[in-house]
N, C-alpha and C positions, 0 to 999 in steps of 0.2 A: 332776930335770931331765927334760924330755920327750925322747923319742928323736928323733934327726934321721933323715932318709931314709937316710943312709949306715949307720945302725945296723941296718937291716933287710936281710934276705935276700929274694930274689924269692919264696921260699916263704911269707914273712910277708905279702907284699903281693898276690900273684897272686889275681885274682878267680876263685873256684872255680866260679862260674856259667859262665864261659867254658871252664874246664877240663873240666867235665862235658859241656858242649855239644860241645866238640871230640871228646871220647871217644865221644859218641853218633854223631857224624859218621863216625868210623872204623868203627863197627859197621854203620852204614848203607851205607858203601862196600863192606862185605863181604856185603851183601845181607840183613842182619838187619832185621826190622820193628821199628824202635825208635821210640818215641813220646817226643818232646822236650817236657818241661814245665819248661824252664829259663829262657829269656829272655822278658821281657815284651813281645813283639812281637805286636801284634794280628793275628789271622789274617783278620779281616774286611777286605774290600778298601777302599782309599781311595775315598771317594765321588767319582763322576764329575765333578760340578761343580768340585771342587778340581783334579782332573787337567786339566780343560779350561782352567781359569784359568792353570795352570802352563804348559801347552802354548802358550797364547796369548802369554804373556810370552816364552817361549823363541823364538818366531818373530819377535820384534821386535828388530832389531839394535841399536837405541838402548837398549832396556830392559835388555838383558843386560849393558850396560856401566855400569849405575848402581851407584855405590859409596857406601855409607853405613855407616861403622864402628859407629854406634849403632843401626842398623836402618833399614829402608825407612820413610820418613815416613808413607806410607799405612797400613802395618801398625801402626806405633806408635799412630797415631790410632785405628785400628780396635780395638786392644787396650784402650786407655783407654775407648773408647765401650762395648765389651763389658762390662768390669768395672763401669762406671758404670750400665749398664742391668740386667745380670743380678745383680750382687752389691751394688748400691746404694753403690758406692764413689764417692768424690769425688776422682778423680785426673785427670791431664792428660798429654799427650804428653811433657812435660818430665820426668816421673817414670818413663818407660818406656825400657827398653833391651832390644835383641834380640841373641842370639848363636846359635851352632850347638848348640842344645840348652841345657839348664840346667846340665850338668856343668861347662863352663868358667865359667859364671857363679858357681857355687859356689866353684871354685878362686880366681877373681879376688876375690870378696867376702871369703873367708877370709884371703887374703893382704893385702887392703886394710885390714881393721879388726882383725886379730889379729897374733900373732907371739910372739917370745920373752917369757916372763914373763906372757903372757895366757892365758886359758882359754876354751875353746869347750865349751858344754854341749849334749850330744846326747841324743836319746831312745835307749833300749835296750829291745827290739831296734832296730837302726839299719840304714840303707842304707849299704853299705860305702864309698861315695864320701865320705860325711861324714868318716869317720875318715881316709881317705887325704888329703883336702884339708886337714884340720887338721894332719896330719903335714907336708905340704908347707909350710904356713904357720909351722911350728916352734912351734905352740901346744900347750898342755897340754890333753888331752882329758878331760873329765868327763862323767858320764852321769847321767841321771835315768831311772827305770824306768817301763815300761808294764806294768801287771798283765796277764798272759796270760789270766787267767780273766775278769776284768771288762772288760778292754781300756780301762781308764781310767788316767790319769796318776797315778803314785804321788807325791803332792804332798810327802810327807815326804822322799823321796829328792831331789825337786827343790830343796827348801829347803836340805837338807844340802849339796848340790853347787853351788848358785849362790853366787857370791862377788861382792858389790857392788864390791869392790876389784879383782878379777882377771878376772871374766867379761866378755868383750867381745862375745860373740855366743851367742845361744840358738837352737837349731833345733827347730822344731815340724813334724812330718810328718803330714798328715791329708788324706785317708785314708793310713794308714801303710803303708810297705813295710818288713817283710814281712807283718805280721799283719793288716792291713786294718782297724785301729782308726780310728774317727772321733773326733777331739778335740771334745768338746761345748762349747757356749758358756760354761758355768760354769767348766769347766776352763781354757779359754783366758783368760777374764777373771782367774782366780786367778793364772795364770802371769804375765800382764802386771802385776798388782798386786805380785807378789813382786819382779819385776825392777825395777819402778818407774823406768823410763827410764834405768837404769844400764848397760844393754847394748842392742844391737840384737836384735830378734827376727825370725828368718828363718822364714817359713811356706812350706814346700814343699807346693804344692797341685797337683802334677802329675796326681793322680788325682781332682781335684775334680768332674769330670763323670762319674765312675763310682762313685757312692754308691748303696747298695742300698735303704736304708729311710727316707731323709729327704732334705730339700733341703740342699745344702751351703751353709754360711754362712762367708764370708771375714772375717778380722779387719778388713779395710778397711770392711766393713759393720758388724760387731759393735762394734768399738772404734775409731771414727774419731778419737777424742781422742788416740790413740797413734800416729797416722800418721807422726809425726816419728821413730819408732824401728822402724816396721814395714817389713819387706821381704817381698814375695810373689814366689815363683818358680813358673813354670808352663811347659808345653811343648805342642807339637802332636803329640808322638810317641805318646801313649797313647790317651786317649779319642777323639782325632781321627784315629787309625789311620795315623800317618805317622812311624813310628819312625826309618827310615833317612833321612828328609828333613832331620833335625837342625836344627830351628828351635825355640828356646826364648826365654823372655823373663823379665824381672823388672820389678816395680813397686816403687819404693823412694824414700826421701827424696832430694830434688834434689841435695844435696851428694854423695851416693854415686853418683847417676846421672852427674854431671859427671866424677867420678874414674874410673868404669868406662868412660865414653866415651873418655877419654884412653888408658886401658890398652888398649882395643880398637883405637884408632887405630894403636898400635904393634905389637900382637900378633895381631889378627884381620884387620884391613883391611876385610873385608866378609863377611857371610853371603849366600849365593846369592840375588840379588834375585828370581829367577823363582820359587823355592820360597817366598820370603816373600810374594810376590803371591798364591800359592795359599792361603796361610794366611788371608788376608782372607775368602775364600770359606768356609773352615772355620768361622770365627767366626759366619757367617750361618746355619749348619746346626746345629740343636739335635736333630734326629731321629736322626742317625747315632750320636752319643755315647750317646743314650738307648737305642738298639738294642743297642749293645755292652754297656752296663751291665746290661741285662736278661739277656743271654746269660751274662755272668759271674756274676751273682747266682744264676742257675739252677745253674751249675757249682759254685759255692761251696756251695749247699745239697746238691747231690749228694755232694760230698766229705764233708760232715758226716754225712749219712745212711749212707754206705757204710763209712766208716772209723772211726766213733766207738767201736766195740767191738773194735778190732783190736790194741790195745796201743800204737799210735802215734796218740794222740788229736789230732784236728784242732781248730784254733782257728777258730771260726765268724766269717768275715770280714764286716765291715760295709760294705766298699767296697774298691776297688782291683782289682789283677790277680792276687792270690796267696792261697794257703792255706798255713798252717804246720801241720806235724805235730809234736807233742811226743813225742819218742822216747827220753827218758832211761831209762825202765824197760826198754824193748825192747833198747836198746844194752847195758845192764848184764846182762840175761839172756842175750844172744846173743854177748857178748864183743867188741862194737865199742867202740873207744876214743872215737870221736866220730862225728858224722854224715858225715865224709869217707869213712870206711870203709863205713858203711851205704849211702851214695849209690852207691858203686861196686859194691857187692854187688847192689843193686837193679837197676842198669843191666845188669850181666852176667847176672843170673838172670831178671829180669822184663822186660828190654828197655824200661825206662822211665827217662828221664833226669830227675833232680830235682837241686835245688841244696842243698849242705850248709849248715846253719845257721851254720857257722863264718864265713860272709861277713857275718853279721848280729848277731853277739854272742850267739848261742844255739847253742853248739857241739854240742849233742846232738840238735838238731832239723833238720827238712827244710823247704824251701820249694818249693811247686808253683806254676807259672804257669798260669793258666787259658787261655792263648793257644794252643790247639790244637783244631782242629775234631773231633779224636778224643779229646778230654780225658776224657770219661766212660769210654771204653774203657781209658785209662790208669789211672783210678781203680779199675776192675774188676781190672786186672792187679795193682795195689798191694794190693788186698784179698786176692787170691790169694796174693801173696807173704807178707803178714803172717799168713795162715791156713795157711802151709806147704804150699800147694797148688802152688807153683812152686819 
Protein backbone atom coordinates (compact mmCIF):
# COMPACT_ATOMS: atom_id res chain seq x y z
CA UNK A 1 0.00 0.00 0.00
CA UNK A 2 1.31 3.49 -0.75
CA UNK A 3 1.93 5.82 2.13
CA UNK A 4 -0.67 8.48 2.77
CA UNK A 5 0.36 11.99 3.68
CA UNK A 6 -0.45 11.28 7.34
CA UNK A 7 2.16 8.53 7.42
CA UNK A 8 4.93 11.05 6.81
CA UNK A 9 6.61 13.39 9.25
CA UNK A 10 7.62 16.90 8.19
CA UNK A 11 11.21 15.67 8.11
CA UNK A 12 10.27 13.23 5.34
CA UNK A 13 8.61 15.90 3.24
CA UNK A 14 10.52 19.11 3.88
CA UNK A 15 12.32 20.42 0.79
CA UNK A 16 15.99 20.54 1.77
CA UNK A 17 16.62 23.15 -0.92
CA UNK A 18 14.72 25.66 1.21
CA UNK A 19 16.25 24.40 4.45
CA UNK A 20 19.79 25.06 3.16
CA UNK A 21 18.74 28.36 1.63
CA UNK A 22 17.36 29.51 4.99
CA UNK A 23 20.49 28.36 6.83
CA UNK A 24 22.53 30.41 4.35
CA UNK A 25 20.34 33.43 5.07
CA UNK A 26 21.09 33.07 8.78
CA UNK A 27 24.83 33.21 8.07
CA UNK A 28 24.37 36.17 5.73
CA UNK A 29 22.51 37.98 8.52
CA UNK A 30 25.59 37.41 10.70
CA UNK A 31 27.74 39.16 8.10
CA UNK A 32 29.21 36.03 6.52
CA UNK A 33 30.00 36.10 2.80
CA UNK A 34 27.87 33.14 1.76
CA UNK A 35 27.32 32.16 -1.87
CA UNK A 36 23.95 30.53 -2.47
CA UNK A 37 23.83 27.86 -5.18
CA UNK A 38 20.48 26.55 -3.98
CA UNK A 39 17.31 27.75 -5.74
CA UNK A 40 17.03 27.93 -9.53
CA UNK A 41 16.18 31.64 -9.66
CA UNK A 42 17.89 33.29 -12.64
CA UNK A 43 20.08 36.19 -11.58
CA UNK A 44 19.89 37.87 -14.98
CA UNK A 45 17.25 40.63 -14.93
CA UNK A 46 13.81 40.28 -16.45
CA UNK A 47 13.97 41.84 -19.94
CA UNK A 48 12.64 45.40 -20.00
CA UNK A 49 9.96 44.86 -22.70
CA UNK A 50 8.30 42.31 -20.42
CA UNK A 51 8.33 44.69 -17.46
CA UNK A 52 6.95 47.46 -19.68
CA UNK A 53 4.08 45.21 -20.77
CA UNK A 54 3.26 44.32 -17.16
CA UNK A 55 3.36 47.96 -16.05
CA UNK A 56 1.11 48.92 -18.94
CA UNK A 57 -1.47 46.38 -17.81
CA UNK A 58 -1.16 47.39 -14.15
CA UNK A 59 -2.10 50.96 -15.08
CA UNK A 60 -5.32 49.89 -16.76
CA UNK A 61 -8.15 49.66 -14.16
CA UNK A 62 -10.26 47.51 -16.47
CA UNK A 63 -7.46 45.09 -17.29
CA UNK A 64 -6.58 44.36 -13.66
CA UNK A 65 -10.12 43.06 -13.08
CA UNK A 66 -10.01 40.45 -15.85
CA UNK A 67 -10.67 36.98 -14.42
CA UNK A 68 -10.07 33.83 -16.48
CA UNK A 69 -9.61 30.64 -14.41
CA UNK A 70 -8.08 28.81 -17.39
CA UNK A 71 -5.77 31.70 -18.29
CA UNK A 72 -5.88 34.99 -20.19
CA UNK A 73 -7.20 34.28 -23.71
CA UNK A 74 -4.45 36.36 -25.34
CA UNK A 75 -1.74 34.43 -23.51
CA UNK A 76 -3.23 31.04 -24.30
CA UNK A 77 -3.37 32.02 -27.97
CA UNK A 78 0.25 33.21 -27.82
CA UNK A 79 1.39 29.94 -26.19
CA UNK A 80 -0.31 27.85 -28.88
CA UNK A 81 1.22 30.04 -31.60
CA UNK A 82 4.67 29.84 -29.98
CA UNK A 83 4.63 26.05 -29.86
CA UNK A 84 3.23 25.78 -33.37
CA UNK A 85 5.94 28.08 -34.72
CA UNK A 86 9.01 27.09 -32.70
CA UNK A 87 8.34 23.40 -32.06
CA UNK A 88 6.16 22.57 -35.09
CA UNK A 89 3.29 21.50 -32.87
CA UNK A 90 -0.26 21.37 -34.12
CA UNK A 91 -2.11 22.64 -31.10
CA UNK A 92 -4.76 25.27 -30.39
CA UNK A 93 -5.96 27.45 -27.55
CA UNK A 94 -8.46 24.76 -26.52
CA UNK A 95 -5.55 22.57 -25.42
CA UNK A 96 -3.80 25.24 -23.30
CA UNK A 97 -4.30 26.02 -19.63
CA UNK A 98 -2.45 28.55 -17.45
CA UNK A 99 -1.80 28.49 -13.71
CA UNK A 100 0.48 30.06 -11.11
CA UNK A 101 3.51 28.09 -12.27
CA UNK A 102 3.63 24.42 -13.18
CA UNK A 103 3.68 23.11 -9.60
CA UNK A 104 -0.10 23.39 -9.10
CA UNK A 105 -0.63 21.99 -12.58
CA UNK A 106 1.31 18.90 -11.53
CA UNK A 107 -0.71 18.58 -8.35
CA UNK A 108 -4.00 18.87 -10.23
CA UNK A 109 -3.05 16.48 -13.04
CA UNK A 110 -1.77 13.84 -10.64
CA UNK A 111 -4.98 14.02 -8.62
CA UNK A 112 -7.14 14.04 -11.74
CA UNK A 113 -5.77 10.95 -13.46
CA UNK A 114 -4.31 8.85 -10.65
CA UNK A 115 -5.17 7.72 -7.13
CA UNK A 116 -5.51 4.65 -4.92
CA UNK A 117 -4.43 1.51 -6.76
CA UNK A 118 -2.81 3.45 -9.60
CA UNK A 119 0.88 4.01 -10.25
CA UNK A 120 2.86 7.03 -11.41
CA UNK A 121 6.18 6.29 -13.10
CA UNK A 122 8.88 8.91 -12.45
CA UNK A 123 12.47 9.41 -13.58
CA UNK A 124 15.21 8.95 -11.00
CA UNK A 125 16.96 11.26 -10.19
CA UNK A 126 13.73 13.23 -9.91
CA UNK A 127 12.46 16.65 -8.99
CA UNK A 128 11.02 16.36 -5.47
CA UNK A 129 7.67 17.87 -6.50
CA UNK A 130 6.82 14.76 -8.52
CA UNK A 131 7.01 12.47 -5.49
CA UNK A 132 5.13 14.91 -3.30
CA UNK A 133 2.26 15.32 -5.80
CA UNK A 134 2.03 11.55 -6.30
CA UNK A 135 1.79 11.16 -2.52
CA UNK A 136 -0.99 13.75 -2.35
CA UNK A 137 -2.82 11.81 -5.08
CA UNK A 138 -2.48 8.63 -2.99
CA UNK A 139 -0.79 6.91 -5.92
CA UNK A 140 2.00 4.34 -5.80
CA UNK A 141 5.32 5.78 -6.97
CA UNK A 142 7.49 3.76 -9.34
CA UNK A 143 10.82 4.85 -10.82
CA UNK A 144 12.80 4.36 -13.98
CA UNK A 145 16.48 5.29 -13.87
CA UNK A 146 18.57 7.84 -15.72
CA UNK A 147 22.14 6.59 -16.11
CA UNK A 148 24.35 9.17 -14.38
CA UNK A 149 27.29 8.47 -16.69
CA UNK A 150 25.61 8.36 -20.11
CA UNK A 151 22.63 10.53 -19.06
CA UNK A 152 20.36 8.22 -21.04
CA UNK A 153 17.16 6.52 -19.94
CA UNK A 154 17.65 3.00 -18.60
CA UNK A 155 15.02 1.35 -20.76
CA UNK A 156 15.26 -1.96 -18.90
CA UNK A 157 14.24 -0.22 -15.68
CA UNK A 158 11.47 1.57 -17.58
CA UNK A 159 10.04 -1.70 -18.88
CA UNK A 160 10.29 -3.35 -15.47
CA UNK A 161 8.38 -0.59 -13.72
CA UNK A 162 5.75 0.31 -16.31
CA UNK A 163 2.50 -1.59 -15.83
CA UNK A 164 -0.15 -1.51 -18.59
CA UNK A 165 -2.74 -2.34 -15.93
CA UNK A 166 -1.72 0.04 -13.15
CA UNK A 167 0.37 2.92 -14.53
CA UNK A 168 -1.83 5.97 -15.17
CA UNK A 169 0.91 8.55 -15.74
CA UNK A 170 4.54 8.62 -16.87
CA UNK A 171 6.70 11.71 -16.27
CA UNK A 172 9.55 12.69 -18.60
CA UNK A 173 11.74 15.63 -17.56
CA UNK A 174 13.98 17.05 -20.29
CA UNK A 175 16.30 18.84 -19.76
CA UNK A 176 16.22 17.11 -16.42
CA UNK A 177 16.37 18.47 -12.93
CA UNK A 178 18.82 17.78 -11.28
CA UNK A 179 21.34 16.22 -13.71
CA UNK A 180 20.66 18.23 -16.86
CA UNK A 181 20.11 15.22 -19.15
CA UNK A 182 18.34 15.79 -22.46
CA UNK A 183 16.08 12.89 -23.47
CA UNK A 184 16.95 12.15 -27.09
CA UNK A 185 14.36 11.51 -29.83
CA UNK A 186 15.10 7.78 -29.99
CA UNK A 187 14.62 7.47 -26.23
CA UNK A 188 11.37 9.41 -26.29
CA UNK A 189 9.99 7.32 -29.15
CA UNK A 190 10.85 4.10 -27.33
CA UNK A 191 9.11 5.36 -24.17
CA UNK A 192 5.96 6.13 -26.13
CA UNK A 193 6.07 2.75 -27.86
CA UNK A 194 6.40 0.91 -24.56
CA UNK A 195 3.52 2.86 -23.01
CA UNK A 196 1.45 2.31 -26.17
CA UNK A 197 -1.32 4.77 -25.16
CA UNK A 198 -2.00 2.86 -21.94
CA UNK A 199 -1.10 5.90 -19.81
CA UNK A 200 -0.69 9.63 -20.22
CA UNK A 201 2.88 10.87 -20.67
CA UNK A 202 3.68 14.20 -19.03
CA UNK A 203 6.70 15.98 -20.52
CA UNK A 204 8.12 18.59 -18.14
CA UNK A 205 9.84 21.04 -20.52
CA UNK A 206 10.49 23.87 -18.09
CA UNK A 207 14.16 24.11 -19.18
CA UNK A 208 13.55 23.63 -22.91
CA UNK A 209 15.01 27.04 -23.79
CA UNK A 210 18.19 26.33 -21.81
CA UNK A 211 19.77 23.50 -23.83
CA UNK A 212 23.54 23.67 -24.31
CA UNK A 213 24.49 21.56 -27.34
CA UNK A 214 21.44 21.05 -29.58
CA UNK A 215 18.04 22.35 -30.54
CA UNK A 216 15.28 21.16 -28.22
CA UNK A 217 12.57 19.00 -29.80
CA UNK A 218 9.19 18.63 -28.13
CA UNK A 219 7.14 15.41 -28.36
CA UNK A 220 4.43 17.60 -29.88
CA UNK A 221 6.80 17.88 -32.86
CA UNK A 222 8.48 14.47 -32.76
CA UNK A 223 5.45 12.29 -32.03
CA UNK A 224 2.28 14.10 -33.14
CA UNK A 225 0.50 10.76 -33.57
CA UNK A 226 0.52 10.47 -29.74
CA UNK A 227 -0.98 13.89 -28.99
CA UNK A 228 -4.02 12.17 -27.48
CA UNK A 229 -1.88 11.00 -24.53
CA UNK A 230 0.78 13.75 -24.47
CA UNK A 231 0.91 16.44 -21.79
CA UNK A 232 3.51 19.21 -21.99
CA UNK A 233 4.17 21.53 -19.04
CA UNK A 234 6.28 24.68 -19.12
CA UNK A 235 6.75 27.97 -17.30
CA UNK A 236 8.11 31.48 -17.63
CA UNK A 237 10.11 31.23 -14.41
CA UNK A 238 13.33 29.74 -15.78
CA UNK A 239 14.72 30.65 -19.20
CA UNK A 240 12.43 33.68 -19.34
CA UNK A 241 13.84 34.88 -15.95
CA UNK A 242 10.59 35.38 -14.04
CA UNK A 243 10.71 32.91 -11.16
CA UNK A 244 8.60 34.89 -8.72
CA UNK A 245 5.96 35.97 -11.25
CA UNK A 246 4.53 32.43 -11.09
CA UNK A 247 2.99 31.88 -14.50
CA UNK A 248 3.10 28.38 -15.96
CA UNK A 249 1.07 26.45 -18.50
CA UNK A 250 0.23 23.05 -19.91
CA UNK A 251 -0.63 21.86 -23.41
CA UNK A 252 -2.70 18.72 -23.12
CA UNK A 253 -5.57 16.65 -24.55
CA UNK A 254 -8.83 18.56 -24.63
CA UNK A 255 -10.62 16.30 -22.14
CA UNK A 256 -7.93 17.05 -19.55
CA UNK A 257 -7.97 20.77 -20.31
CA UNK A 258 -11.72 20.88 -19.68
CA UNK A 259 -11.38 19.04 -16.36
CA UNK A 260 -8.48 21.22 -15.22
CA UNK A 261 -10.43 24.34 -16.16
CA UNK A 262 -13.23 23.29 -13.82
CA UNK A 263 -10.75 22.46 -11.04
CA UNK A 264 -9.21 25.92 -11.40
CA UNK A 265 -12.61 27.60 -11.40
CA UNK A 266 -13.03 26.28 -7.85
CA UNK A 267 -9.47 26.37 -6.50
CA UNK A 268 -7.52 29.06 -8.39
CA UNK A 269 -10.07 31.62 -9.67
CA UNK A 270 -7.38 33.47 -11.61
CA UNK A 271 -3.70 33.97 -12.25
CA UNK A 272 -2.72 37.67 -12.17
CA UNK A 273 -3.76 39.02 -15.60
CA UNK A 274 -1.06 41.69 -15.62
CA UNK A 275 1.75 39.16 -15.20
CA UNK A 276 0.10 36.99 -17.83
CA UNK A 277 0.05 39.92 -20.23
CA UNK A 278 3.80 40.35 -19.75
CA UNK A 279 4.36 36.72 -20.67
CA UNK A 280 3.13 37.44 -24.20
CA UNK A 281 6.12 39.75 -24.61
CA UNK A 282 8.37 36.99 -23.25
CA UNK A 283 7.27 34.62 -26.01
CA UNK A 284 8.31 37.23 -28.57
CA UNK A 285 11.87 37.33 -27.18
CA UNK A 286 14.29 34.59 -28.23
CA UNK A 287 17.50 36.48 -27.44
CA UNK A 288 17.14 36.63 -23.65
CA UNK A 289 16.73 32.86 -23.11
CA UNK A 290 19.64 32.23 -25.50
CA UNK A 291 21.82 34.62 -23.50
CA UNK A 292 20.98 32.85 -20.25
CA UNK A 293 21.63 29.42 -21.81
CA UNK A 294 25.08 30.56 -22.95
CA UNK A 295 25.96 31.82 -19.46
CA UNK A 296 24.83 28.60 -17.77
CA UNK A 297 26.58 26.43 -20.36
CA UNK A 298 29.82 28.22 -19.47
CA UNK A 299 29.24 27.69 -15.75
CA UNK A 300 28.52 24.02 -16.31
CA UNK A 301 31.78 23.66 -18.20
CA UNK A 302 33.68 25.45 -15.44
CA UNK A 303 32.17 23.08 -12.87
CA UNK A 304 33.34 20.04 -14.79
CA UNK A 305 36.82 21.47 -15.36
CA UNK A 306 37.43 22.49 -11.75
CA UNK A 307 35.82 19.67 -9.78
CA UNK A 308 36.46 16.53 -11.86
CA UNK A 309 39.46 15.41 -9.80
CA UNK A 310 38.23 16.38 -6.34
CA UNK A 311 36.52 13.15 -5.21
CA UNK A 312 33.02 14.56 -5.75
CA UNK A 313 32.74 14.08 -9.48
CA UNK A 314 30.45 16.41 -11.48
CA UNK A 315 27.89 15.15 -13.97
CA UNK A 316 28.37 17.20 -17.14
CA UNK A 317 24.99 18.88 -17.72
CA UNK A 318 23.51 18.99 -21.24
CA UNK A 319 21.05 21.71 -20.31
CA UNK A 320 19.07 23.22 -17.47
CA UNK A 321 20.08 25.17 -14.39
CA UNK A 322 22.06 22.67 -12.33
CA UNK A 323 25.16 20.54 -11.84
CA UNK A 324 25.24 17.37 -9.76
CA UNK A 325 28.28 16.23 -7.78
CA UNK A 326 28.54 12.49 -7.09
CA UNK A 327 29.90 12.22 -3.57
CA UNK A 328 29.33 8.65 -2.39
CA UNK A 329 33.05 7.88 -2.07
CA UNK A 330 33.77 11.23 -0.42
CA UNK A 331 31.01 10.70 2.13
CA UNK A 332 32.22 7.21 2.94
CA UNK A 333 35.81 8.36 3.40
CA UNK A 334 34.86 11.37 5.54
CA UNK A 335 32.13 9.81 7.64
CA UNK A 336 29.05 11.60 6.28
CA UNK A 337 25.91 9.48 6.38
CA UNK A 338 24.35 11.37 3.49
CA UNK A 339 24.57 14.59 1.50
CA UNK A 340 22.50 16.34 4.18
CA UNK A 341 25.47 16.28 6.53
CA UNK A 342 27.92 17.08 3.73
CA UNK A 343 25.92 20.11 2.56
CA UNK A 344 25.83 21.57 6.06
CA UNK A 345 29.55 21.05 6.52
CA UNK A 346 30.25 22.80 3.22
CA UNK A 347 28.01 25.68 4.24
CA UNK A 348 29.68 26.12 7.60
CA UNK A 349 33.27 25.73 6.41
CA UNK A 350 33.29 27.02 2.80
CA UNK A 351 30.28 29.36 3.06
CA UNK A 352 28.71 27.87 -0.07
CA UNK A 353 25.08 26.75 0.11
CA UNK A 354 24.28 23.68 -2.01
CA UNK A 355 21.32 21.30 -2.04
CA UNK A 356 21.45 17.73 -0.68
CA UNK A 357 20.66 15.05 -3.22
CA UNK A 358 18.16 13.60 -0.74
CA UNK A 359 15.65 15.92 -2.46
CA UNK A 360 16.19 14.11 -5.78
CA UNK A 361 16.54 10.42 -4.96
CA UNK A 362 20.37 10.56 -4.95
CA UNK A 363 21.04 10.77 -1.20
CA UNK A 364 24.84 10.79 -1.42
CA UNK A 365 25.09 13.57 -4.01
CA UNK A 366 24.80 17.36 -4.20
CA UNK A 367 23.02 19.74 -6.57
CA UNK A 368 24.42 23.16 -7.46
CA UNK A 369 22.30 25.87 -9.11
CA UNK A 370 24.09 27.92 -11.77
CA UNK A 371 22.03 30.98 -10.74
CA UNK A 372 24.56 33.23 -9.04
CA UNK A 373 26.69 35.89 -10.71
CA UNK A 374 29.54 34.74 -8.42
CA UNK A 375 28.99 31.09 -9.32
CA UNK A 376 32.55 30.43 -10.48
CA UNK A 377 33.84 31.80 -7.18
CA UNK A 378 31.57 29.31 -5.44
CA UNK A 379 33.12 26.50 -7.49
CA UNK A 380 36.59 27.72 -6.50
CA UNK A 381 35.55 27.57 -2.85
CA UNK A 382 34.23 24.03 -3.33
CA UNK A 383 37.50 22.98 -4.93
CA UNK A 384 39.30 24.38 -1.92
CA UNK A 385 36.95 22.50 0.43
CA UNK A 386 37.43 19.18 -1.35
CA UNK A 387 41.20 19.79 -1.47
CA UNK A 388 41.20 20.30 2.33
CA UNK A 389 42.34 23.88 1.84
CA UNK A 390 39.28 25.18 3.74
